[in-house]
N, C-alpha and C positions, 0 to 999 in steps of 0.2 A: 592640867594633865588628866585625861579621862581614864587612862590605863591605871590599874592598881599598882601600888608600889611592889617592886620585886620581893621585898621582905614579907609583905602582907600575904602575897601569893603562897608563901610557904609557912604562914603562921609564925613568922619570926619578928623579933624586935629589930629595928634597924641598928646595926652596929658592925664593927669590923671583925670582931672575934666570932667565928661561927664553928659549929660542929659539922665538919664536912660530910661525915658519915650520915648524920641525921638528915642533912640537906639532901644527900643522894637518895636516901630511902624515901623521903617525902616526895622528891621529884618523881621517882618510879611509881609511887602510888598515884600521884596526880596525872602522870603521863598516861597511865592505864585508863583513867576516867575519861580523858579527852581524846584517846587514840582514834584517828579517823576510821579505822576498821569497825569500831563499835557503832558507827553512824552510817554504815553501808546502806541500810534500808531506810534511813531517815530522809526528810525532805532536803532539797538542795540547800535551803537556807541553814538548816541545822548542820549539814555537812560543812558548810562554809564557816559557821561559827566554831565548830569543833576544830577545824583546821587553824583558824585564827588563834584560838585558845592554846592549841598545841604549840604553835609557833611562838606565842608570847611566853609560854611556860619554858620552852627551850631557851629562848633568849635570856630570860630571868635566871635560869639555872647556870648558863654559861657565864653570865656576868658575876653571879655571886660566888661561883666556885673558884674563880681566878682572883687572886689577891689584888693585883693592880687594877683590874676592872671593877672589883668591889669597892676599892678605895675611890676610884674616879666617880662611881655611881653615888657613893655616900656624899662626896663633895657636891655633886650635881643636885641631889635631892635636898641638900641643906642650903640651897640657894647660891652655891658657889660653882656655877657652871665653868668648867675648865676647857679653854680652847684647845683643840687637838694639836695644832702647830703653834709654838710660841718660843721665843728666844728664852732659854733658861739661864738665869743668873745664878749659877751654882758652880763657881770655879773649882772648888775642892773636888766635886764629883766629876767634873769634866776631865780633870787630870786622871782620876781613877778610871774613867771610861777609856781614855787613850791607852793607859797601861794594860787594861784588860784586852782591848782590841789587838795591841801589839803582841801580847802573849799568845792570844788565840791564833794569830797569823803565823807565829813561829811554830806552834804546835801543828798547825796545818802543813806548813812547809816541811817539817820533819816527819810528818805522818806519825806522830807520837801518840799512840792510843792510850798508853798508861798515863802520860802527861795530861791528856784530855780528861781522863777519869778523875785525876787529882784536881784539875781546874774546875770540873763540874761539882765536886764536893765543896770546894771553896765558894763557888758561886751560890750553891744551895744554902750554905751557912750565911752568906751575905744577904740572901733573900729573906731568910728567917729572921735575921736581925732587923732588917728594914720593916718587915711585917710587924714585929714587936714594937719598933719605934713608932710606926704609924698608929697601931692600936692604942699605945699609951698617949700619943699626942692627940688622937681623935677624941679622947674623953675629956680633954682640957679645952674650955672655951677660949677663944682668942688665939688659937694656934692654927688657924686655917691656912695661913701662908706656908707654915712649916709642913702642914699636912699635904698641901699641894706639891711642895718640893719633894717630899718623901714619895708621893704617888708617882711623880715623874721618874724618880730613881727606880722605883719598882717596875715601871713600864720598860725602862731600859734593860734591867736585869732579866726581865721576862723574855725580851727579844733576844738578848744574848744567849739565854738558856736554849732557845729554839735553834739558834745558829750552832750551838755546841752539839745538840742532838743530831742536826743535819750533818755536821762534820763527822760525828761518830759513825753514822750510817755510811757515809762515803768511805771512811777508812776501814770499815768492817767488810765492805764488798771485796 
Protein backbone atom coordinates (compact mmCIF):
# COMPACT_ATOMS: atom_id res chain seq x y z
CA UNK A 1 0.00 0.00 0.00
CA UNK A 2 1.71 3.18 -1.18
CA UNK A 3 -0.77 5.56 0.40
CA UNK A 4 -0.12 6.54 4.00
CA UNK A 5 -2.38 5.12 6.65
CA UNK A 6 -5.43 7.31 7.35
CA UNK A 7 -4.42 7.56 11.00
CA UNK A 8 -0.85 8.61 10.18
CA UNK A 9 -2.21 11.36 7.96
CA UNK A 10 -3.73 12.96 11.09
CA UNK A 11 -0.78 12.06 13.39
CA UNK A 12 -2.96 9.55 15.24
CA UNK A 13 -2.28 6.08 16.57
CA UNK A 14 -4.51 3.49 14.85
CA UNK A 15 -7.38 2.71 17.19
CA UNK A 16 -11.13 2.84 17.41
CA UNK A 17 -11.50 5.46 20.14
CA UNK A 18 -10.91 8.89 18.61
CA UNK A 19 -11.41 12.46 19.74
CA UNK A 20 -13.66 13.57 16.86
CA UNK A 21 -13.24 17.28 17.65
CA UNK A 22 -9.47 16.94 17.49
CA UNK A 23 -9.83 14.98 14.25
CA UNK A 24 -12.03 17.72 12.73
CA UNK A 25 -9.62 20.48 13.76
CA UNK A 26 -6.62 18.62 12.33
CA UNK A 27 -8.59 17.96 9.13
CA UNK A 28 -9.31 21.68 8.71
CA UNK A 29 -5.63 22.57 9.23
CA UNK A 30 -4.47 20.00 6.69
CA UNK A 31 -7.23 20.84 4.21
CA UNK A 32 -6.09 24.47 4.17
CA UNK A 33 -2.52 23.36 3.39
CA UNK A 34 -3.53 21.30 0.35
CA UNK A 35 -6.48 23.39 -0.84
CA UNK A 36 -6.32 23.60 -4.67
CA UNK A 37 -6.82 27.41 -4.55
CA UNK A 38 -3.40 27.72 -2.92
CA UNK A 39 -1.87 26.14 -6.03
CA UNK A 40 -3.64 28.29 -8.63
CA UNK A 41 -0.31 29.72 -9.86
CA UNK A 42 1.63 26.47 -9.47
CA UNK A 43 2.63 24.10 -12.24
CA UNK A 44 0.08 21.65 -13.59
CA UNK A 45 1.87 18.80 -11.81
CA UNK A 46 1.81 20.61 -8.46
CA UNK A 47 -1.89 21.36 -8.94
CA UNK A 48 -2.60 17.69 -9.67
CA UNK A 49 -0.62 16.56 -6.61
CA UNK A 50 -2.51 19.07 -4.43
CA UNK A 51 -5.80 17.80 -5.80
CA UNK A 52 -4.82 14.17 -5.12
CA UNK A 53 -3.69 15.04 -1.58
CA UNK A 54 -6.91 16.93 -0.98
CA UNK A 55 -8.99 13.95 -2.19
CA UNK A 56 -6.97 11.48 -0.08
CA UNK A 57 -7.31 13.70 2.98
CA UNK A 58 -11.06 14.00 2.49
CA UNK A 59 -11.44 10.24 2.05
CA UNK A 60 -9.37 9.57 5.19
CA UNK A 61 -11.44 12.07 7.18
CA UNK A 62 -14.79 10.64 6.02
CA UNK A 63 -13.57 7.14 6.91
CA UNK A 64 -12.28 8.00 10.38
CA UNK A 65 -15.20 10.17 11.49
CA UNK A 66 -17.75 7.41 10.76
CA UNK A 67 -17.68 4.66 13.41
CA UNK A 68 -18.65 1.79 11.06
CA UNK A 69 -16.20 2.92 8.36
CA UNK A 70 -13.45 3.38 10.95
CA UNK A 71 -14.13 -0.15 12.27
CA UNK A 72 -14.03 -1.61 8.75
CA UNK A 73 -10.79 0.28 8.02
CA UNK A 74 -9.13 -0.97 11.22
CA UNK A 75 -10.03 -4.54 10.30
CA UNK A 76 -8.64 -4.00 6.78
CA UNK A 77 -5.29 -2.52 7.87
CA UNK A 78 -4.85 -5.29 10.43
CA UNK A 79 -4.91 -7.77 7.55
CA UNK A 80 -8.56 -8.72 8.00
CA UNK A 81 -10.03 -7.39 4.75
CA UNK A 82 -13.79 -7.65 5.01
CA UNK A 83 -15.78 -8.43 1.86
CA UNK A 84 -18.55 -5.91 1.24
CA UNK A 85 -21.32 -8.45 0.64
CA UNK A 86 -21.30 -11.61 2.64
CA UNK A 87 -23.91 -13.80 4.32
CA UNK A 88 -23.89 -12.82 7.96
CA UNK A 89 -24.40 -15.61 10.47
CA UNK A 90 -25.78 -13.47 13.24
CA UNK A 91 -29.28 -14.84 13.97
CA UNK A 92 -29.84 -12.72 17.10
CA UNK A 93 -29.12 -9.54 15.24
CA UNK A 94 -31.14 -10.56 12.17
CA UNK A 95 -34.17 -10.86 14.43
CA UNK A 96 -33.42 -7.42 15.89
CA UNK A 97 -33.07 -5.99 12.35
CA UNK A 98 -36.50 -7.32 11.38
CA UNK A 99 -38.07 -5.82 14.49
CA UNK A 100 -36.51 -2.42 13.82
CA UNK A 101 -37.58 -2.49 10.19
CA UNK A 102 -41.20 -3.39 11.09
CA UNK A 103 -41.29 -0.67 13.72
CA UNK A 104 -39.95 1.91 11.29
CA UNK A 105 -42.54 0.89 8.68
CA UNK A 106 -45.34 1.33 11.23
CA UNK A 107 -44.03 4.77 12.19
CA UNK A 108 -43.93 5.66 8.50
CA UNK A 109 -47.48 4.39 7.88
CA UNK A 110 -48.79 6.34 10.86
CA UNK A 111 -46.65 9.41 9.99
CA UNK A 112 -45.79 9.44 13.70
CA UNK A 113 -43.11 12.14 14.04
CA UNK A 114 -42.90 11.83 17.85
CA UNK A 115 -42.54 8.06 17.53
CA UNK A 116 -39.74 8.59 15.01
CA UNK A 117 -37.92 10.87 17.49
CA UNK A 118 -38.14 8.19 20.21
CA UNK A 119 -37.01 5.50 17.73
CA UNK A 120 -34.06 7.72 16.75
CA UNK A 121 -32.99 8.09 20.41
CA UNK A 122 -33.11 4.31 20.92
CA UNK A 123 -31.16 3.80 17.72
CA UNK A 124 -28.49 6.29 18.84
CA UNK A 125 -28.18 4.49 22.18
CA UNK A 126 -27.81 1.15 20.36
CA UNK A 127 -25.12 2.68 18.13
CA UNK A 128 -23.20 4.01 21.15
CA UNK A 129 -23.36 0.59 22.84
CA UNK A 130 -22.08 -1.10 19.68
CA UNK A 131 -19.26 1.44 19.38
CA UNK A 132 -18.24 0.71 22.98
CA UNK A 133 -18.44 -3.05 22.37
CA UNK A 134 -16.29 -2.73 19.27
CA UNK A 135 -13.74 -0.51 21.03
CA UNK A 136 -13.45 -2.99 23.90
CA UNK A 137 -13.22 -6.00 21.63
CA UNK A 138 -10.73 -4.27 19.31
CA UNK A 139 -8.17 -4.10 22.10
CA UNK A 140 -8.32 -7.87 22.65
CA UNK A 141 -6.22 -10.12 20.44
CA UNK A 142 -8.07 -13.04 18.89
CA UNK A 143 -11.42 -11.23 18.85
CA UNK A 144 -11.33 -10.44 15.11
CA UNK A 145 -14.41 -12.50 14.21
CA UNK A 146 -16.41 -10.76 16.93
CA UNK A 147 -15.04 -7.38 15.79
CA UNK A 148 -16.17 -8.10 12.24
CA UNK A 149 -19.64 -9.10 13.44
CA UNK A 150 -19.93 -5.89 15.49
CA UNK A 151 -18.71 -3.82 12.52
CA UNK A 152 -21.46 -5.30 10.34
CA UNK A 153 -24.04 -4.47 13.00
CA UNK A 154 -22.66 -0.92 13.10
CA UNK A 155 -23.04 -0.65 9.33
CA UNK A 156 -26.65 -1.77 9.51
CA UNK A 157 -27.52 0.74 12.26
CA UNK A 158 -25.77 3.49 10.31
CA UNK A 159 -27.91 2.72 7.26
CA UNK A 160 -31.03 2.55 9.42
CA UNK A 161 -30.18 5.94 10.96
CA UNK A 162 -29.97 7.43 7.45
CA UNK A 163 -33.40 6.01 6.63
CA UNK A 164 -34.80 7.49 9.85
CA UNK A 165 -33.39 10.94 8.91
CA UNK A 166 -34.97 10.67 5.44
CA UNK A 167 -38.30 9.66 6.97
CA UNK A 168 -38.14 12.63 9.34
CA UNK A 169 -37.54 14.98 6.42
CA UNK A 170 -40.47 13.51 4.50
CA UNK A 171 -42.81 13.75 7.50
CA UNK A 172 -41.63 17.31 8.20
CA UNK A 173 -42.60 18.55 4.74
